[in-house]
C-alpha positions in Angstrom: 34.2 133.9 89.3 34.2 136.6 92.3 32.1 139.7 91.8 33.8 141.2 95.0 30.3 143.2 95.4 30.5 145.4 92.5 27.0 144.8 91.3 25.4 147.9 92.9 28.2 149.9 91.2 27.3 148.5 87.9 23.4 148.7 88.2 24.0 152.7 88.8 25.9 152.9 85.7 23.8 150.9 83.4 20.8 153.4 84.1 22.8 156.3 82.9 20.7 157.7 79.9 23.5 160.3 78.8 26.3 157.8 78.0 26.4 155.5 75.1 27.3 152.1 76.0 30.5 151.7 73.7 31.8 154.8 76.0 30.7 153.3 79.1 32.5 150.1 78.3 35.6 151.7 77.4 35.9 153.7 80.8 35.3 150.7 82.6 38.0 148.8 80.7 40.4 151.6 81.1 40.0 151.8 85.0 40.3 148.0 85.4 43.7 148.4 83.3 45.1 151.1 85.4 44.4 148.8 88.4 46.4 146.0 86.9 49.1 148.0 85.5 49.6 149.3 88.9 50.0 145.7 90.3 51.8 143.8 87.4 53.6 146.7 85.7 51.6 146.3 82.7 48.2 145.4 81.6 48.8 144.9 77.8 48.7 141.1 78.3 45.2 141.0 80.0 41.7 140.4 78.4 38.8 142.0 80.3 35.5 141.2 79.8 32.7 143.3 81.5 29.2 142.5 81.6 27.5 145.8 82.7 23.9 143.9 82.4 24.6 141.4 85.0 27.1 143.9 87.0 30.2 141.5 86.9 33.5 141.0 85.0 36.5 138.6 84.2 40.0 139.3 84.0 42.3 136.9 82.1 46.1 137.1 81.8 47.8 135.8 78.8 51.3 134.3 79.3 53.9 132.6 77.2 55.1 129.1 78.4 59.0 129.0 79.3 61.4 126.7 80.5 61.6 127.2 84.5 65.0 128.4 84.4 64.5 130.8 81.5 61.5 132.6 83.0 62.3 136.4 83.5 59.0 138.1 83.7 56.4 136.5 85.7 53.7 138.6 84.3 54.4 137.8 80.7 55.9 134.6 81.3 54.9 131.5 82.9 57.2 128.2 83.9 56.5 124.9 82.3 55.9 123.4 85.7 53.1 125.8 86.5 51.7 125.5 83.3 51.5 121.7 83.4 49.6 122.4 86.7 47.0 124.0 84.5 47.0 121.3 81.8 49.5 118.6 81.3 49.5 119.1 77.6 51.2 122.7 77.5 54.6 122.9 75.9 57.2 125.5 75.8 56.1 128.4 73.6 52.5 128.2 73.9 50.3 130.8 75.5 48.3 130.1 78.8 45.2 132.1 79.7 44.5 132.0 83.5 41.7 133.9 85.1 42.8 136.7 87.6 40.9 136.7 90.9 40.4 140.6 91.6 39.4 139.6 95.1 42.8 138.6 95.7 44.0 142.2 95.2 42.9 143.1 98.6 40.3 145.6 100.0 42.3 148.7 99.2 42.6 147.7 95.4 38.9 147.0 95.3 37.8 150.3 97.1 39.9 152.1 94.8 38.4 150.5 92.0 35.1 151.5 93.0 35.9 155.1 93.7 37.6 155.4 90.3 34.6 154.0 88.6 32.4 156.1 90.2 34.4 159.3 89.5 35.3 158.4 86.0 31.5 157.7 85.0 29.7 160.5 86.7 32.2 163.0 85.4 31.4 161.6 81.9 27.8 161.8 82.6 28.1 165.4 83.8 30.3 166.3 80.4 27.6 164.7 78.3 24.9 166.6 79.7 26.9 169.9 79.6 27.8 169.1 75.8 24.1 168.2 75.1 22.7 171.4 76.4 25.4 173.5 75.0 24.2 172.6 71.6 20.7 173.1 72.6 21.2 176.8 73.5 18.3 178.8 71.6 16.1 175.9 71.6 12.7 175.4 73.7 12.7 172.5 76.1 9.8 171.0 78.1 10.3 169.8 81.5 8.2 169.1 84.6 8.5 171.6 87.9 10.2 169.8 90.5 10.9 172.6 93.0 9.6 176.1 93.2 11.9 178.3 95.3 11.9 182.2 96.0 14.6 182.9 93.6 14.3 180.0 91.0 12.2 177.1 89.8 13.8 173.6 89.3 12.8 171.9 86.3 13.5 168.1 85.2 13.6 167.0 81.8 12.7 163.7 80.3 16.0 162.2 81.5 15.7 163.5 85.0 18.5 166.2 84.2 18.2 169.4 86.5 17.4 172.7 84.6 17.2 176.1 86.4 14.7 179.3 85.8 16.0 182.1 87.8 13.4 184.5 88.9 14.5 187.3 86.5 13.9 184.6 83.7 10.3 184.1 84.8 7.1 186.0 83.3 6.0 187.9 86.5 2.2 186.3 86.0 3.8 182.8 86.4 2.7 180.7 89.2 3.8 177.3 88.8 3.6 174.3 91.3 5.5 171.0 91.6 4.4 168.6 88.9 3.3 171.3 86.4 4.6 170.9 82.6 6.7 174.0 81.7 8.2 175.2 78.6 11.2 177.8 78.3 14.3 178.2 75.8 18.1 177.4 77.0 19.8 180.6 77.3 22.8 179.7 79.0 25.1 176.4 79.9 28.0 176.6 82.2 29.9 174.2 84.6 30.0 175.1 88.0 32.4 173.1 90.5 32.2 170.5 87.8 28.6 170.3 87.5 26.6 171.4 84.5 24.3 174.5 85.1 21.8 174.8 82.6 19.8 178.0 82.6 16.3 178.5 81.2 14.1 181.6 80.4 10.7 182.5 79.7 11.0 186.3 79.4 13.9 186.1 76.7 12.6 187.3 73.1 14.3 184.0 71.9 11.7 182.2 73.8 8.6 184.1 71.8 10.6 183.7 68.6 10.5 180.0 69.0 7.0 180.0 70.0 6.3 181.7 66.7 8.2 179.2 64.9 6.3 176.3 66.5 3.1 177.9 65.8 3.2 179.6 62.5 3.9 177.3 59.6 5.3 180.3 57.4 7.9 181.2 59.8 9.0 177.5 60.6 9.5 177.1 56.7 11.5 180.3 56.4 8.8 182.1 54.3 8.8 184.7 57.0 12.0 185.9 58.9 11.8 187.4 62.4 14.0 190.3 62.5 13.7 191.7 66.0 11.4 191.0 69.1 10.8 193.6 71.8 8.6 192.5 74.7 7.7 193.4 78.4 7.1 189.8 79.5 3.4 189.0 80.4 2.2 192.6 79.1 3.1 193.1 75.2 5.7 192.7 72.5 6.4 194.0 69.0 7.9 191.8 66.3 9.5 192.9 63.2 9.4 190.8 60.2 10.4 190.7 56.7 10.6 188.7 53.2 6.8 188.6 53.7 5.6 186.1 51.2 2.2 186.6 49.2 -0.6 184.4 50.6 1.0 184.0 54.1 -1.2 184.8 57.1 0.8 187.8 57.7 1.3 189.1 54.3 1.9 192.7 54.2 2.7 193.0 57.8 6.0 194.4 58.8 5.6 195.1 62.6 3.1 192.9 64.8 1.8 194.3 68.0 1.0 191.5 70.4 -0.8 191.8 73.9 0.5 189.1 76.0 -2.0 187.3 78.1 -1.8 187.5 81.8 -1.0 183.6 81.9 0.9 183.6 78.5 1.9 180.4 76.9 0.3 177.9 78.6 2.1 174.7 79.0 -0.2 172.1 80.2 
């Protein structure tokens, strides 16, 4: 079997963490079928076997044996004389499966296949990242500072996805360096030029609320409900709560005044 130098392409795809294997296999097969349909008119009678781990594939065409003079569609039918060249025992009405050498399609078809595969898989990867973080708006995420710029900080999550903390979403006393661990809350997720743009915040009241939920069991369990948070990031905050339950650490408190430390919510 001829792999037509697609191993590098497959190797890139199998490393993607945001696409499940069945979805990737479906997309790969669909791209192959589109190429086959352009060449043969139909791809319904083809079996496509893709091995992502090895970076190769097989294509088999299934055709029905007919008498030489009765052949109408060379894609769906094979003349008896040709079938007997494959195996002398073939008879009219039987099905023949022969391997299609994609190398014979020519360089243009091969290049088109590579480009289509790359575009489809990367678009799917971007969309999955977008949907993943769209469902996480309001959640705290932890990542590693990858780059610190004047107007924003670039953060990488555990899967290497890029997250952004704009300057106005940073606590004034924050001073992070590359390699630092950082926590922030997801506040906005959007697509820009077909690329997911995930914005984090450390100044949002939601960030403080989520930290309370992590640190105070009664809030996490719903025994205490945070109604409103007003804060001056890095300086002070006021937290209004209700449904105060007897025996909780905040029993009887309706308004909490907090003085935020100069380096709040240490992430290391």
